[in-house]
C-alpha positions as CSV (number, residue, x, y, z in Angstrom):
1,M,-18.0,-60.7,-32.9
2,N,-17.1,-59.6,-29.4
3,F,-14.7,-56.8,-29.8
4,D,-13.7,-57.0,-25.9
5,K,-12.5,-61.0,-26.7
6,T,-10.9,-60.5,-29.8
7,N,-7.3,-59.5,-30.4
8,L,-5.5,-59.2,-34.0
9,M,-1.8,-59.9,-34.1
10,E,0.6,-60.5,-37.4
11,N,-2.4,-60.8,-39.4
12,T,-3.8,-63.5,-36.6
13,L,-6.9,-63.2,-35.4
14,I,-6.6,-64.7,-31.7
15,I,-10.3,-65.1,-30.0
16,T,-11.3,-65.6,-26.6
17,N,-14.1,-68.2,-26.4
18,D,-16.9,-67.9,-23.7
19,D,-15.5,-70.7,-22.3
20,G,-12.5,-69.2,-21.5
21,S,-10.3,-71.3,-24.4
22,I,-8.4,-69.5,-27.5
23,T,-9.4,-69.7,-31.1
24,F,-6.5,-68.9,-34.3
25,I,-7.2,-67.6,-37.4
26,S,-4.5,-67.4,-39.6
27,E,-5.1,-64.6,-42.4
28,E,-3.1,-66.6,-45.0
29,G,-5.6,-69.8,-46.2
30,A,-8.8,-68.2,-44.5
31,T,-12.4,-69.2,-45.1
32,I,-14.8,-66.9,-46.5
33,E,-16.1,-66.6,-43.1
34,E,-12.9,-65.9,-41.7
35,Q,-12.4,-63.5,-44.2
36,A,-15.1,-61.5,-43.2
37,L,-14.1,-61.5,-39.4
38,F,-10.7,-60.0,-40.3
39,A,-12.7,-57.3,-42.2
40,E,-14.8,-56.5,-39.2
41,F,-12.2,-56.5,-37.1
42,R,-10.4,-53.8,-39.1
43,A,-13.6,-52.1,-39.7
44,E,-14.2,-51.3,-36.1
45,Y,-10.1,-50.7,-35.5
46,P,-9.0,-49.5,-38.2
47,N,-5.9,-48.7,-36.8
48,G,-5.4,-51.3,-34.3
49,K,-6.8,-52.0,-31.0
50,P,-6.0,-49.4,-28.8
51,V,-3.9,-50.4,-25.9
52,P,-6.1,-49.4,-22.5
53,V,-4.1,-47.1,-20.4
54,L,-3.6,-48.6,-17.1
55,E,-5.3,-46.4,-13.4
56,P,-2.3,-45.7,-11.3
57,T,-2.9,-47.9,-8.8
58,T,-2.9,-46.9,-5.1
59,P,0.3,-48.5,-2.9
60,V,-0.8,-51.2,-0.8
61,P,1.0,-50.1,3.0
62,T,3.3,-52.0,4.6
63,E,2.8,-53.6,8.1
64,T,5.1,-50.7,9.5
65,E,3.1,-48.2,7.9
66,L,-0.3,-49.8,9.0
67,L,1.2,-50.5,12.5
68,Q,1.8,-46.6,12.9
69,Q,-1.7,-45.2,11.3
70,Q,-3.3,-47.5,14.4
71,L,-1.4,-45.9,16.7
72,K,-2.1,-42.8,15.2
73,D,-5.6,-43.1,15.8
74,S,-5.1,-44.9,19.4
75,Q,-3.5,-41.7,20.5
76,E,-6.1,-39.5,19.2
77,R,-8.7,-41.1,20.3
78,T,-7.1,-41.4,23.9
79,T,-6.9,-37.4,22.9
80,L,-10.3,-37.4,22.7
81,L,-11.5,-39.1,25.7
82,N,-9.1,-37.2,27.9
83,N,-10.5,-34.2,26.9
84,N,-13.9,-35.7,27.1
85,L,-13.3,-36.6,30.6
86,A,-11.8,-33.5,31.5
87,D,-14.9,-31.5,30.1
88,F,-17.3,-33.9,32.4
89,M,-15.2,-33.2,35.2
90,E,-15.3,-29.4,34.8
91,Y,-19.3,-29.4,34.2
92,I,-19.9,-31.6,37.4
93,F,-17.9,-29.7,40.0
94,T,-19.2,-26.4,38.8
95,N,-23.1,-27.4,38.7
96,I,-23.5,-30.1,40.8
97,P,-23.4,-28.3,44.5
98,T,-21.2,-29.8,47.2
99,L,-22.3,-32.1,50.1
100,P,-22.2,-30.9,53.7
């Protein structure tokens, strides 16, 4: 039995088949083979199947937040380019002899 695709609710096994279809097996009136499935499930989960803990999700930024980040990135690149240009010009003026 694939326990990832099986659940027990109100004495009914709910099994999701590989093709996506769902099979419901009621414990009341179950055959011997079906009762074995209930026993197998209860042996695996004696206190019931645990509810998965949801991981916190990262909020999706709004369009305004994206535009603000793009503007900030552009301003940082502009500042970096200006600083590099100033350094380059200082290098040129101090290391290249002046023309006669």
